[in-house]
C-alpha positions as CSV (number, residue, x, y, z in Angstrom):
1,X,9.8,69.2,120.9
2,X,13.3,68.2,121.8
3,X,16.2,67.8,119.4
4,X,16.2,64.0,120.0
5,X,12.5,63.8,119.1
6,X,13.0,65.9,116.0
7,X,16.0,64.0,114.6
8,X,14.8,60.4,114.8
9,X,15.0,58.1,111.8
10,X,11.9,57.6,109.6
11,X,11.7,54.0,110.9
12,X,11.4,55.3,114.4
13,X,8.5,57.6,113.4
14,X,6.7,54.6,111.8
15,X,7.4,52.5,115.0
16,X,6.0,55.3,117.1
17,X,2.9,55.4,115.0
18,X,2.5,51.7,115.4
19,X,2.9,51.9,119.2
20,X,0.3,54.7,119.5
21,X,-2.4,53.2,117.4
22,X,-3.9,51.5,120.4
23,X,-3.3,54.4,122.9
24,X,-6.2,55.8,124.9
25,X,-5.2,59.3,123.8
26,X,-5.6,60.7,120.3
27,X,-2.4,61.5,118.5
28,X,-2.3,63.6,115.4
29,X,-0.3,62.6,112.3
30,X,1.1,65.5,110.2
31,X,2.3,64.6,106.7
32,X,3.7,66.9,104.0
33,X,1.5,66.3,100.9
34,X,2.8,68.9,98.5
35,X,5.8,71.2,98.1
36,X,6.1,74.0,95.6
37,X,9.7,75.2,95.2
38,X,12.3,74.2,97.7
39,X,11.9,72.8,101.2
40,X,13.9,70.9,103.8
41,X,11.7,67.8,103.5
42,X,9.7,66.4,100.6
43,X,6.1,64.9,100.4
44,X,5.7,61.9,102.6
45,X,7.7,63.4,105.6
46,X,5.8,62.8,108.8
47,X,5.6,64.0,112.4
48,X,3.4,62.5,115.1
49,X,2.0,64.8,117.8
50,X,0.6,63.6,121.1
51,X,-1.7,65.3,123.5
52,X,1.1,66.6,125.6
53,X,2.4,68.6,122.6
54,X,5.4,66.3,122.0
55,X,6.3,65.7,118.4
56,X,8.3,62.8,117.0
57,X,9.7,63.3,113.6
58,X,10.5,66.3,111.4
59,X,8.8,68.2,108.6
60,X,11.1,71.2,108.4
61,X,14.4,72.2,109.9
62,X,12.5,73.3,112.9
63,X,10.6,76.4,111.8
64,X,7.1,74.8,111.5
65,X,7.1,72.1,114.2
66,X,5.9,74.4,117.1
67,X,3.1,75.8,114.8
68,X,2.0,72.3,113.9
69,X,1.6,71.5,117.6
70,X,-1.1,74.2,117.8
71,X,-2.9,73.1,114.7
72,X,-2.7,69.5,115.9
73,X,-4.6,70.5,119.0
74,X,-7.4,71.9,116.8
75,X,-7.5,68.7,114.8
76,X,-7.6,66.6,118.0
77,X,-10.6,68.6,119.3
78,X,-12.6,68.5,116.1
79,X,-11.7,64.9,115.2
80,X,-11.4,66.0,111.5
81,X,-8.4,66.2,109.2
82,X,-7.1,69.7,108.2
83,X,-5.0,70.7,105.2
84,X,-2.9,73.7,105.9
85,X,-0.5,75.7,103.7
86,X,2.7,77.4,104.8
87,X,4.6,79.9,102.8
88,X,8.3,79.7,103.5
89,X,9.2,82.1,100.7
90,X,11.1,85.3,101.6
91,X,8.1,87.4,100.8
92,X,4.6,86.8,102.2
93,X,2.1,85.5,99.7
94,X,-1.6,86.3,99.8
95,X,-3.8,83.6,101.1
96,X,-0.9,81.7,102.7
97,X,0.6,81.7,106.1
98,X,3.6,84.0,105.6
99,X,6.7,83.1,107.6
100,X,9.4,84.7,105.4
101,X,12.1,82.3,106.7
102,X,13.7,82.1,103.3
103,X,13.4,78.4,102.4
104,X,11.9,79.4,99.1
105,X,9.0,76.9,99.1
106,X,5.3,76.5,99.9
107,X,4.4,73.4,101.9
108,X,1.0,71.8,102.3
109,X,0.6,69.6,105.4
110,X,-2.3,67.3,106.1
111,X,-3.0,66.8,109.9
112,X,-5.3,64.0,110.8
113,X,-6.3,62.1,114.0
114,X,-4.3,58.9,114.2
115,X,-6.7,55.9,114.0
116,X,-7.1,52.3,113.0
117,X,-7.2,53.2,109.3
118,X,-3.4,53.6,109.4
119,X,-2.7,50.1,110.8
120,X,-2.3,48.4,107.4
121,X,0.5,50.9,106.6
122,X,2.7,50.1,109.6
123,X,1.9,46.4,109.4
124,X,3.1,46.3,105.7
125,X,6.2,48.4,106.6
126,X,7.4,46.1,109.4
127,X,6.5,43.0,107.4
128,X,8.9,44.1,104.6
129,X,6.1,44.8,102.1
130,X,5.7,48.0,100.0
131,X,2.4,49.7,100.1
132,X,0.7,52.8,98.6
133,X,-1.4,54.8,101.1
134,X,-4.1,56.6,99.3
135,X,-5.7,59.5,101.3
136,X,-8.4,61.8,100.0
137,X,-7.5,65.5,100.1
138,X,-10.4,67.0,98.2
139,X,-13.5,65.0,97.3
140,X,-15.9,67.8,97.0
141,X,-18.8,66.8,94.7
142,X,-17.9,63.1,95.0
143,X,-18.8,60.4,97.5
144,X,-15.5,60.8,99.3
145,X,-14.5,63.0,102.2
146,X,-11.2,64.4,103.2
147,X,-9.3,61.8,105.1
148,X,-10.9,58.7,103.5
149,X,-8.3,56.1,102.9
150,X,-7.5,53.1,100.8
151,X,-4.3,51.0,100.3
152,X,-2.7,49.7,97.1
153,X,-0.7,46.5,97.7
154,X,1.7,45.8,94.8
155,X,2.0,42.1,95.9
156,X,-1.6,41.4,94.8
157,X,-2.2,44.4,92.5
158,X,-5.3,45.4,94.4
159,X,-6.7,48.6,96.0
160,X,-8.2,47.7,99.4
161,X,-10.0,49.4,102.3
162,X,-8.2,49.6,105.7
163,X,-10.3,46.5,106.6
164,X,-8.7,44.6,103.7
165,X,-11.8,44.4,101.5
166,X,-11.8,45.3,97.8
167,X,-12.1,49.1,97.6
168,X,-15.3,49.2,95.6
169,X,-16.4,52.7,94.7
170,X,-12.9,54.0,94.4
171,X,-11.5,54.8,90.9
172,X,-9.1,51.8,91.1
173,X,-8.2,51.8,87.4
174,X,-6.9,55.4,87.7
175,X,-5.2,55.0,91.0
176,X,-3.5,51.6,90.8
177,X,-0.8,52.7,88.3
178,X,0.5,55.7,90.3
179,X,0.0,54.0,93.6
180,X,2.0,51.0,92.5
181,X,4.8,53.1,91.1
182,X,5.1,55.3,94.2
183,X,5.0,52.3,96.5
184,X,7.8,50.7,94.7
185,X,9.9,53.9,94.7
186,X,9.1,54.8,98.3
187,X,8.0,58.3,97.0
188,X,4.9,60.4,97.4
189,X,2.8,62.6,95.2
190,X,-0.6,64.3,95.0
191,X,-2.8,63.0,92.1
192,X,-6.1,64.2,90.7
193,X,-8.3,61.7,88.9
194,X,-11.7,61.9,87.3
195,X,-14.7,60.1,88.7
196,X,-18.4,60.0,87.6
197,X,-19.2,62.7,90.1
198,X,-16.2,65.0,89.5
199,X,-12.5,65.3,90.2
200,X,-11.0,63.5,93.2
201,X,-7.6,64.7,94.6
202,X,-5.7,62.2,96.7
203,X,-2.3,62.0,98.3
204,X,-0.5,58.8,97.5
205,X,2.2,58.0,100.0
206,X,4.5,55.2,98.9
207,X,5.8,53.5,102.0
208,X,8.6,51.2,100.8
209,X,10.0,48.6,103.1
210,X,13.3,49.8,104.4
211,X,16.5,48.2,102.9
212,X,18.5,45.8,105.0
213,X,22.1,46.3,105.8
214,X,23.8,43.0,106.8
215,X,27.1,43.5,108.6
216,X,29.3,40.4,108.8
217,X,31.7,40.6,111.8
218,X,31.7,41.0,115.5
219,X,34.6,43.3,116.1
220,X,34.2,46.6,118.0
221,X,34.4,48.5,114.6
222,X,31.1,46.9,113.7
223,X,29.3,49.0,116.4
224,X,29.6,52.4,114.8
225,X,28.5,51.0,111.4
226,X,25.3,49.6,113.0
227,X,24.6,52.9,114.7
228,X,25.0,55.0,111.6
229,X,23.0,52.5,109.5
230,X,20.1,52.4,111.9
231,X,20.0,56.2,112.0
232,X,19.8,56.2,108.2
233,X,16.8,53.9,108.1
234,X,18.4,50.6,107.3
235,X,17.1,47.5,109.0
236,X,20.4,46.3,110.5
237,X,21.4,42.6,110.9
238,X,24.7,41.7,112.5
239,X,26.0,38.2,111.6
240,X,28.7,36.5,113.7
241,X,30.4,33.2,113.0
242,X,31.9,31.9,116.2
243,X,29.1,32.3,118.8
244,X,31.5,33.4,121.6
245,X,30.2,37.0,121.7
246,X,26.8,38.2,123.0
247,X,25.8,40.0,119.8
248,X,22.6,41.6,121.2
249,X,24.5,43.1,124.1
250,X,27.4,44.3,121.9
251,X,25.3,45.7,119.1
252,X,22.1,47.2,120.6
253,X,21.4,49.3,117.5
254,X,20.9,46.2,115.4
255,X,17.4,45.1,114.6
256,X,18.5,41.4,114.8
257,X,21.6,39.3,115.2
258,X,22.4,36.0,113.6
259,X,25.0,33.4,114.4
260,X,25.9,31.0,111.5
261,X,28.8,29.6,109.6
262,X,30.6,31.3,106.7
263,X,29.9,28.3,104.4
264,X,26.1,28.4,105.0
265,X,25.5,32.2,104.7
266,X,23.5,31.7,101.4
267,X,21.2,29.1,103.0
268,X,20.7,30.8,106.4
269,X,20.0,34.3,105.3
270,X,17.4,35.8,102.9
271,X,19.6,37.7,100.4
272,X,17.8,39.6,97.7
273,X,17.8,42.9,95.8
274,X,17.0,44.9,99.0
275,X,20.0,43.5,100.9
276,X,23.1,45.6,101.3
277,X,26.1,43.9,102.9
278,X,29.3,44.9,104.6
279,X,31.9,42.3,105.2
280,X,34.3,43.1,108.0
281,X,35.2,39.9,109.9
282,X,39.0,40.6,109.5
283,X,39.4,36.9,108.8
284,X,40.5,36.2,105.3
285,X,38.8,32.8,104.9
286,X,35.6,33.9,106.5
287,X,35.5,37.0,104.3
288,X,36.2,35.0,101.2
289,X,33.4,32.5,101.8
290,X,31.0,35.3,102.7
291,X,31.8,37.4,99.6
292,X,31.4,34.3,97.4
293,X,27.8,33.7,98.8
294,X,26.9,37.4,98.5
295,X,28.1,37.7,94.9
296,X,26.3,34.5,94.0
297,X,23.1,36.0,95.5
298,X,23.3,39.1,93.3
299,X,22.8,41.5,96.1
300,X,23.2,45.2,95.0
301,X,26.0,46.1,97.3
302,X,28.9,44.2,98.9
303,X,31.3,46.4,100.8
304,X,34.5,44.5,101.8
305,X,36.8,45.9,104.5
306,X,40.5,45.7,103.7
307,X,43.0,46.8,101.0
308,X,42.5,46.2,97.3
309,X,45.4,43.8,97.2
310,X,43.6,41.6,99.7
311,X,40.7,41.2,97.3
312,X,43.1,40.4,94.4
313,X,44.4,37.6,96.5
314,X,40.8,36.4,97.0
315,X,40.2,36.4,93.3
316,X,43.4,34.3,92.8
317,X,42.0,31.8,95.3
318,X,38.6,31.7,93.6
319,X,40.3,31.1,90.2
320,X,42.3,28.3,91.6
321,X,39.1,26.7,92.9
322,X,37.4,27.1,89.5
323,X,35.1,29.8,90.7
324,X,34.5,32.9,88.6
325,X,32.1,35.8,88.7
326,X,30.5,37.9,86.0
327,X,31.3,41.6,85.5
328,X,27.8,42.4,86.7
329,X,28.4,40.6,89.9
330,X,31.8,42.2,90.5
331,X,30.3,45.6,89.8
332,X,28.3,45.3,93.1
333,X,31.5,44.8,95.1
334,X,33.1,47.8,96.7
335,X,36.6,47.3,98.2
336,X,38.1,49.0,100.0
337,X,34.7,49.7,101.4
338,X,33.5,53.3,101.9
339,X,33.6,56.8,100.3
340,X,36.9,58.7,100.4
341,X,36.0,61.2,103.1
342,X,39.5,61.4,104.5
343,X,38.7,60.3,108.1
344,X,40.4,57.6,110.0
345,X,38.6,57.2,113.3
346,X,36.1,54.4,113.9
347,X,33.1,56.6,113.5
348,X,34.6,58.4,110.5
349,X,35.2,55.1,108.8
350,X,31.7,54.0,109.7
351,X,30.3,57.2,108.3
352,X,32.1,56.6,105.0
353,X,30.8,53.0,104.8
354,X,27.2,53.8,105.5
355,X,27.3,56.9,103.2
356,X,28.5,54.6,100.3
357,X,25.7,52.0,101.0
358,X,23.2,54.9,101.1
359,X,24.4,56.3,97.8
360,X,24.0,52.9,96.1
361,X,20.6,52.3,97.7
362,X,19.4,55.7,96.4
363,X,21.1,55.2,93.0
364,X,23.3,58.2,93.4
365,X,26.9,58.9,92.4
366,X,28.5,60.7,95.4
367,X,29.4,64.3,94.7
368,X,29.3,67.7,96.3
369,X,25.8,69.1,96.3
370,X,27.1,72.4,94.8
371,X,28.1,70.4,91.7
372,X,24.7,68.9,91.3
373,X,22.5,70.5,88.7
374,X,18.9,71.1,89.5
375,X,17.1,70.3,92.7
376,X,18.7,68.4,95.5
377,X,15.7,66.1,95.9
378,X,14.2,64.3,93.0
379,X,10.8,65.6,92.0
380,X,8.0,63.0,91.6
381,X,5.5,63.2,88.8
382,X,3.4,60.1,88.3
383,X,1.0,59.3,85.5
384,X,-2.6,59.3,86.7
385,X,-3.9,58.1,83.4
386,X,-6.6,55.5,83.9
387,X,-5.0,53.2,81.4
388,X,-1.6,53.3,83.2
389,X,-0.8,49.8,84.3
390,X,0.0,49.0,87.9
391,X,3.7,48.6,88.6
């Protein structure tokens, strides 16, 4: 596989899956379902393999991708899923595929033929709905086979088949809680539950709808921000106020473009807790009206371009108009926008802006990884108790 195929955003992998669902050829979907120790990617990471041996997406830093192409060919020929284990520890372990590449982890990967049972996942993702994908890994002794699939939809609190029917026969009471939690968090975990026939082990892949980054402005400095945001799995919307610029042509990385007026931002855009905004119109009045609408909508992140004194002037104008904001609302405002990375070029500035939005989205306080205690990636451990309520 090429570097460009390996390094695509997760949204591009899901889009590729969507595009290939109706293909005449059989693609193979490889998904990390479990990690013991350390690894480059965590459970839920995906790679799609076509018949030509081309892979889209990444599971490791490059040390497994070629091997997975070979296993994928076997899965394609048999038409059956296959669960494989790779030992990336420094020393080979018995009963595992010893690579000795020093990543200090053991990775389990499920490879399965891509078919219609995955369609509800991509439809939910691009409709902006969270979903929990429940896939059987081990159903020995039960009525389930490896690769059987159901979906948990937090919106209606139901476990359903790929056809949309109630998933009768599945242990819904045991699976709904962890599936709802993982769907909301956008995380993945392997869960074992009891059934009348024995233990059932499933992989629950929480596919959360991607957050939206709305960039207000049409200047050339908006372009790098949209490019970085798209590569970091934000759905990107560019909002212009004057209508004199062809927004689609100027910002090809954006998922959509909107032309509106500063005074009607709150009415014309759907602003919610998954909206992250960057205001960079370089027009004081436009910025002020936009910031007012965003703070009133309680979005979790508002990045405002410009010096701090400029915002202090805005606050004076708001006060003169009788407009005030709570401390909670103001805590979501970041100005000057961006992390202090020391760069001053357009792409360096864009990097600092998107990095800050990403940190807020992931509920992280930016710091050097060497200063972080414990694992780099959060570990997921959901409760599979049958009495656990759906989230």
